[in-house]
KEKOLBA-445349 format. One record per residue (C-alpha): residue in one letter; x, y, z; residue number from 1. Coordinates in steps of 0.1 Angstrom, whole numbers, plus 5000, padded with zeros to 4 digits. Example, Ala and Ser with C-alpha at 12.3 -4.5 7.8 and 13.67 -1.06 7.14 Angstrom:
2
 res   xx   yy   zz   n
   a 5123 4955 5078   1
   s 5137 4989 5071   2
***
This chain:
465
 res   xx   yy   zz   n
   m 2851 4133 3592   1
   l 2856 4096 3597   2
   p 2839 4074 3568   3
   f 2812 4055 3579   4
   y 2827 4021 3571   5
   k 2855 4034 3595   6
   k 2828 4042 3622   7
   v 2814 4005 3617   8
   a 2848 3989 3617   9
   y 2859 4007 3650  10
   g 2823 4002 3665  11
   m 2821 3964 3661  12
   g 2855 3957 3676  13
   r 2844 3952 3712  14
   f 2819 3927 3702  15
   g 2842 3893 3702  16
   s 2864 3905 3733  17
   s 2833 3913 3753  18
   f 2816 3880 3743  19
   l 2849 3860 3755  20
   l 2853 3881 3783  21
   t 2817 3876 3795  22
   l 2820 3838 3791  23
   t 2851 3830 3807  24
   g 2838 3853 3838  25
   l 2810 3834 3842  26
   t 2822 3796 3835  27
   a 2863 3797 3842  28
   f 2856 3789 3881  29
   w 2829 3765 3877  30
   i 2845 3746 3848  31
   y 2878 3741 3868  32
   g 2862 3734 3901  33
   t 2838 3712 3885  34
   v 2850 3697 3853  35
   f 2886 3695 3858  36
   e 2883 3691 3897  37
   i 2909 3711 3914  38
   s 2901 3723 3947  39
   w 2877 3753 3951  40
   f 2905 3770 3971  41
   l 2931 3766 3943  42
   d 2906 3780 3921  43
   g 2899 3810 3940  44
   i 2935 3817 3942  45
   a 2939 3815 3904  46
   l 2907 3838 3898  47
   a 2920 3863 3925  48
   a 2956 3865 3908  49
   s 2940 3872 3875  50
   y 2922 3901 3889  51
   l 2953 3915 3903  52
   v 2970 3908 3870  53
   i 2944 3928 3852  54
   g 2941 3957 3876  55
   l 2978 3964 3870  56
   t 2979 3960 3835  57
   h 2950 3985 3830  58
   w 2971 4010 3851  59
   f 3004 4007 3830  60
   t 2984 4004 3797  61
   g 2967 4034 3804  62
   y 2995 4055 3812  63
   y 3019 4041 3785  64
   s 2995 4041 3755  65
   d 2992 4077 3764  66
   t 3031 4084 3759  67
   v 3043 4057 3731  68
   e 3053 4070 3700  69
   s 3057 4044 3670  70
   r 3049 4046 3632  71
   w 3014 4032 3639  72
   g 3003 4057 3663  73
   r 2998 4054 3703  74
   r 2971 4029 3705  75
   k 2974 4006 3673  76
   p 3005 3982 3685  77
   f 2982 3974 3717  78
   v 2953 3963 3695  79
   i 2977 3943 3671  80
   i 2993 3924 3699  81
   g 2964 3922 3722  82
   a 2936 3908 3701  83
   p 2953 3876 3690  84
   g 2968 3871 3724  85
   l 2934 3873 3740  86
   a 2917 3850 3715  87
   i 2944 3822 3721  88
   t 2948 3825 3758  89
   g 2909 3826 3760  90
   f 2906 3795 3736  91
   l 2934 3774 3755  92
   l 2919 3784 3791  93
   f 2892 3758 3778  94
   v 2913 3730 3767  95
   p 2937 3720 3796  96
   n 2929 3685 3789  97
   w 2950 3688 3754  98
   f 2982 3690 3775  99
   i 2975 3673 3808 100
   n 2959 3644 3821 101
   t 2931 3663 3838 102
   g 2914 3631 3851 103
   d 2947 3622 3869 104
   p 2940 3635 3908 105
   a 2978 3635 3910 106
   l 2982 3662 3886 107
   e 2960 3686 3905 108
   l 2988 3712 3910 109
   t 2997 3711 3874 110
   v 2963 3716 3861 111
   f 2963 3747 3886 112
   g 2992 3760 3873 113
   y 2978 3757 3837 114
   y 2950 3775 3849 115
   l 2967 3803 3867 116
   l 2990 3808 3838 117
   m 2962 3809 3811 118
   i 2937 3830 3830 119
   c 2963 3857 3841 120
   l 2977 3857 3803 121
   f 2938 3862 3793 122
   k 2932 3887 3818 123
   f 2966 3907 3808 124
   f 2958 3904 3771 125
   y 2923 3917 3777 126
   a 2932 3949 3797 127
   f 2964 3955 3774 128
   l 2939 3953 3743 129
   l 2910 3969 3755 130
   t 2924 3999 3778 131
   a 2942 4011 3743 132
   f 2913 4008 3722 133
   q 2890 4026 3746 134
   a 2915 4057 3747 135
   w 2917 4055 3706 136
   m 2885 4073 3698 137
   p 2892 4110 3706 138
   e 2922 4105 3682 139
   i 2904 4090 3654 140
   t 2870 4111 3658 141
   n 2855 4147 3658 142
   a 2831 4155 3686 143
   d 2800 4152 3663 144
   e 2808 4119 3651 145
   r 2815 4102 3688 146
   p 2776 4098 3697 147
   l 2771 4075 3667 148
   v 2802 4055 3671 149
   s 2799 4052 3708 150
   s 2764 4039 3703 151
   m 2776 4016 3677 152
   q 2804 4000 3703 153
   n 2778 4001 3733 154
   t 2756 3982 3712 155
   a 2779 3956 3702 156
   n 2793 3951 3736 157
   w 2756 3947 3754 158
   i 2747 3920 3725 159
   a 2781 3904 3734 160
   n 2774 3907 3770 161
   g 2738 3891 3765 162
   l 2751 3864 3742 163
   g 2779 3854 3765 164
   v 2753 3850 3794 165
   v 2733 3829 3775 166
   l 2762 3805 3762 167
   g 2776 3807 3799 168
   f 2746 3789 3813 169
   m 2748 3763 3786 170
   t 2784 3757 3793 171
   p 2777 3726 3815 172
   l 2761 3709 3783 173
   l 2793 3715 3763 174
   f 2817 3694 3782 175
   l 2819 3656 3783 176
   a 2826 3637 3817 177
   g 2855 3619 3802 178
   p 2880 3605 3811 179
   p 2895 3627 3807 180
   p 2871 3655 3811 181
   g 2870 3680 3783 182
   l 2851 3701 3754 183
   s 2826 3680 3733 184
   t 2828 3686 3695 185
   i 2801 3712 3697 186
   g 2820 3729 3727 187
   f 2850 3731 3711 188
   t 2834 3743 3678 189
   i 2816 3771 3696 190
   v 2849 3782 3718 191
   i 2874 3782 3686 192
   v 2847 3802 3667 193
   i 2844 3828 3695 194
   a 2881 3832 3694 195
   i 2884 3837 3658 196
   i 2856 3863 3659 197
   t 2877 3881 3684 198
   v 2903 3886 3658 199
   l 2886 3893 3630 200
   f 2863 3919 3644 201
   y 2896 3939 3654 202
   l 2910 3935 3621 203
   p 2889 3961 3601 204
   s 2904 3990 3629 205
   i 2935 3975 3623 206
   a 2936 3977 3588 207
   f 2915 4012 3582 208
   i 2919 4032 3613 209
   r 2946 4059 3613 210
   e 2954 4085 3642 211
   k 2950 4121 3634 212
   s 2985 4135 3623 213
   d 2986 4166 3649 214
   i 2982 4146 3683 215
   v 3010 4160 3708 216
   i 3024 4132 3730 217
   p 3022 4143 3767 218
   k 3050 4137 3790 219
   r 3040 4131 3821 220
   s 3049 4110 3853 221
   l 3031 4080 3859 222
   r 3036 4087 3899 223
   e 3026 4124 3898 224
   e 2996 4117 3873 225
   t 2983 4088 3899 226
   a 2990 4113 3927 227
   t 2972 4140 3912 228
   v 2938 4118 3905 229
   m 2939 4103 3938 230
   k 2933 4142 3953 231
   n 2898 4138 3936 232
   p 2877 4130 3965 233
   t 2846 4121 3945 234
   y 2871 4098 3923 235
   v 2884 4081 3955 236
   r 2847 4076 3970 237
   w 2832 4062 3936 238
   i 2863 4036 3935 239
   i 2853 4026 3969 240
   v 2815 4025 3961 241
   v 2821 4002 3928 242
   g 2849 3982 3947 243
   f 2823 3970 3972 244
   l 2797 3965 3943 245
   s 2821 3945 3923 246
   f 2830 3924 3954 247
   s 2796 3911 3954 248
   f 2790 3913 3915 249
   s 2819 3894 3905 250
   a 2806 3868 3932 251
   i 2773 3866 3912 252
   t 2790 3861 3877 253
   t 2815 3838 3891 254
   q 2785 3815 3909 255
   i 2756 3821 3889 256
   v 2762 3788 3865 257
   g 2768 3766 3893 258
   y 2742 3780 3911 259
   a 2716 3774 3883 260
   q 2729 3736 3878 261
   t 2730 3728 3915 262
   v 2701 3748 3933 263
   l 2676 3756 3904 264
   l 2684 3723 3887 265
   l 2687 3736 3854 266
   t 2703 3707 3837 267
   s 2691 3703 3802 268
   m 2688 3727 3772 269
   e 2651 3732 3778 270
   q 2651 3743 3811 271
   i 2681 3766 3808 272
   l 2672 3785 3775 273
   p 2641 3803 3789 274
   p 2659 3819 3819 275
   a 2688 3826 3800 276
   i 2670 3842 3775 277
   a 2650 3863 3801 278
   l 2681 3876 3815 279
   l 2696 3886 3783 280
   v 2663 3902 3773 281
   s 2657 3920 3805 282
   i 2693 3932 3804 283
   i 2689 3951 3772 284
   i 2654 3962 3780 285
   f 2665 3977 3815 286
   l 2694 3993 3800 287
   f 2670 4014 3778 288
   i 2645 4018 3807 289
   w 2674 4033 3832 290
   l 2686 4057 3803 291
   k 2653 4072 3803 292
   a 2650 4073 3841 293
   l 2685 4089 3846 294
   k 2671 4121 3832 295
   k 2643 4120 3859 296
   y 2656 4105 3890 297
   g 2695 4110 3887 298
   k 2725 4087 3886 299
   g 2730 4087 3925 300
   r 2694 4078 3933 301
   l 2690 4053 3908 302
   m 2721 4035 3916 303
   l 2712 4037 3953 304
   y 2680 4017 3950 305
   s 2698 3990 3927 306
   l 2720 3984 3953 307
   f 2694 3978 3980 308
   v 2674 3956 3953 309
   l 2703 3937 3944 310
   a 2714 3932 3981 311
   a 2677 3916 3989 312
   i 2681 3894 3956 313
   m 2714 3880 3969 314
   a 2700 3874 4002 315
   m 2674 3849 3989 316
   t 2695 3822 3971 317
   p 2691 3797 4003 318
   f 2653 3799 3996 319
   l 2647 3797 3959 320
   g 2653 3757 3961 321
   v 2622 3757 3984 322
   l 2604 3774 3958 323
   t 2611 3752 3931 324
   g 2588 3723 3950 325
   v 2559 3749 3948 326
   l 2566 3764 3913 327
   s 2585 3747 3882 328
   n 2624 3754 3885 329
   v 2624 3773 3851 330
   v 2596 3798 3864 331
   v 2615 3805 3895 332
   a 2648 3810 3877 333
   s 2632 3834 3852 334
   l 2616 3855 3880 335
   y 2647 3854 3898 336
   f 2669 3865 3869 337
   i 2646 3894 3859 338
   p 2651 3917 3887 339
   l 2689 3904 3888 340
   a 2691 3917 3851 341
   a 2676 3951 3861 342
   c 2704 3957 3886 343
   m 2731 3944 3862 344
   a 2718 3969 3837 345
   v 2724 3997 3864 346
   y 2760 3986 3871 347
   y 2767 3984 3834 348
   l 2754 4016 3827 349
   m 2774 4035 3857 350
   k 2808 4017 3853 351
   y 2812 4040 3821 352
   i 2789 4070 3828 353
   v 2801 4082 3861 354
   p 2838 4080 3855 355
   a 2834 4098 3822 356
   d 2818 4124 3845 357
   i 2844 4129 3870 358
   i 2871 4131 3842 359
   q 2849 4159 3828 360
   v 2847 4177 3857 361
   d 2882 4173 3866 362
   e 2891 4186 3829 363
   l 2866 4217 3833 364
   a 2886 4226 3866 365
   s 2920 4221 3854 366
   g 2921 4224 3819 367
   v 2940 4190 3815 368
   n 2924 4159 3804 369
   r 2935 4128 3824 370
   a 2915 4101 3806 371
   g 2940 4075 3805 372
   i 2953 4074 3839 373
   y 2919 4080 3854 374
   e 2905 4051 3836 375
   g 2936 4028 3839 376
   f 2943 4036 3875 377
   m 2906 4029 3884 378
   g 2913 3992 3878 379
   v 2941 3986 3906 380
   p 2916 3989 3934 381
   l 2886 3976 3917 382
   n 2904 3945 3908 383
   i 2921 3941 3943 384
   f 2882 3940 3955 385
   q 2875 3914 3930 386
   a 2905 3894 3939 387
   v 2897 3893 3975 388
   s 2861 3885 3963 389
   a 2874 3853 3945 390
   f 2897 3842 3973 391
   l 2869 3844 3997 392
   l 2845 3826 3973 393
   g 2872 3797 3967 394
   w 2877 3794 4004 395
   f 2840 3793 4013 396
   m 2832 3767 3985 397
   e 2861 3746 3998 398
   y 2850 3749 4032 399
   s 2814 3736 4021 400
   v 2831 3706 4005 401
   t 2852 3697 4036 402
   s 2825 3703 4059 403
   t 2795 3689 4044 404
   g 2811 3666 4016 405
   n 2795 3686 3988 406
   t 2792 3720 3972 407
   l 2752 3725 3980 408
   f 2757 3746 4011 409
   g 2782 3768 3993 410
   y 2759 3775 3964 411
   l 2729 3782 3987 412
   w 2748 3806 4013 413
   w 2772 3826 3991 414
   g 2745 3852 3983 415
   p 2739 3861 4024 416
   l 2776 3862 4025 417
   f 2784 3887 3999 418
   a 2752 3907 4002 419
   p 2762 3930 4030 420
   f 2787 3947 4011 421
   l 2763 3962 3988 422
   l 2748 3979 4019 423
   v 2784 3994 4026 424
   a 2785 4006 3990 425
   a 2751 4021 3994 426
   l 2763 4040 4026 427
   i 2796 4054 4008 428
   l 2773 4063 3978 429
   r 2751 4084 3998 430
   k 2780 4107 4006 431
   t 2792 4108 3969 432
   d 2780 4132 3943 433
   i 2779 4114 3911 434
   d 2751 4140 3896 435
   p 2777 4170 3885 436
   d 2760 4202 3871 437
   f 2781 4207 3839 438
   e 2764 4240 3830 439
   a 2771 4256 3864 440
   l 2808 4241 3861 441
   k 2811 4255 3825 442
   t 2800 4288 3836 443
   q 2824 4289 3865 444
   h 2854 4272 3850 445
   g 2848 4282 3813 446
   s 2850 4252 3787 447
   g 2884 4239 3797 448
   s 2911 4230 3776 449
   t 2923 4200 3759 450
   s 2951 4213 3738 451
   g 2978 4187 3735 452
   t 2958 4160 3754 453
   e 2932 4136 3747 454
   e 2899 4136 3755 455
   s 2876 4110 3774 456
   p 2862 4084 3749 457
   v 2833 4073 3772 458
   a 2825 4111 3783 459
   e 2811 4118 3749 460
   s 2788 4085 3747 461
   s 2776 4090 3785 462
   e 2767 4128 3777 463
   n 2744 4115 3746 464
   e 2731 4083 3760 465
***
């Protein structure tokens, strides 16, 4: 049995990295396009490249962290290197003005190069760290312990995501106009504290966690294992569904800060905090509502409804500005963010639960657990979808500037541009079974065998949520 303090040590690890990823995901595109004034097209290229980096890193780390042998075990070397790497690159992403005169238009390509390097390194270290960290759980816990450890980890992750959202909305208030533009003293303090927390919250795991001594290191071919999981039709359809969903969802997270500033006119702390808190509280509340609803309606129906609602929400972006002439912009933003949060909560749940179910179904049928390659390879196509989304968004914002002279058109109409992809996801989801009958499968195939292999760290938590 894992002592309670070690359960806490492992469960708290995700907090800092999730906080930092949420913050950069919400703000990096806006910061470099608005504060540091590189072209939106270049902004989109850098963001797209970072998605490709994180996808490939997930894939290779998933495979190699299954097979590496060291005195510290399979996963810990990735955590030791990844945590400080993530913290340092995450911090440096916010301070290009320390190294470059960002107020000089002639240095735009230099600023772009810095942004490209830092955001790609940041995404690399995130995937390098988290893929191994998530796959660590089966090697440090027993089956009876995982529900508690998973709940600790999910709670830390959800709180971090929520706080990251709130701080993301406040980001425009944390920068000074310059010249040259850069973080204010308060902004610098907040970012450096988050970076330090990221490392500190992984230190207990590094110090106290030890893998079990009887783990057999599997010897598998990356090519053959990838080919095997790609023969799973449910897995392939799910990748496509979430690919189109994340295509639109990544546009939401990328644009929401600029949209709140430019269209909803949330430009002061008093205006930003109520909608941001409404979004945070709604995400947390709806996470628990949907957990209860899953048992009654099933994952497929719940997710299908959320896709249609989210498409309608995105299609409304050109019209909310008109409503601010009738109602307070704070009220309009709050009313808009609550259903948005409800749909975000469905996505946050499904992206963990459904892959875990697919992994378990395959394990019951084959007697072999391929959690590492299933989780790792999924990042490749999903991040390709998001890379294309970032490229399209960068082009669209640049088109807005060149054709109208400002970004207002882009912030108004990005929603209708990306909403149809959610309907494509819904169409494919209707033909995808994401509600397997595990009792029938266990009867058909037996309990499966995981001898010499690892178990899915997420399957346990999803079954018990």
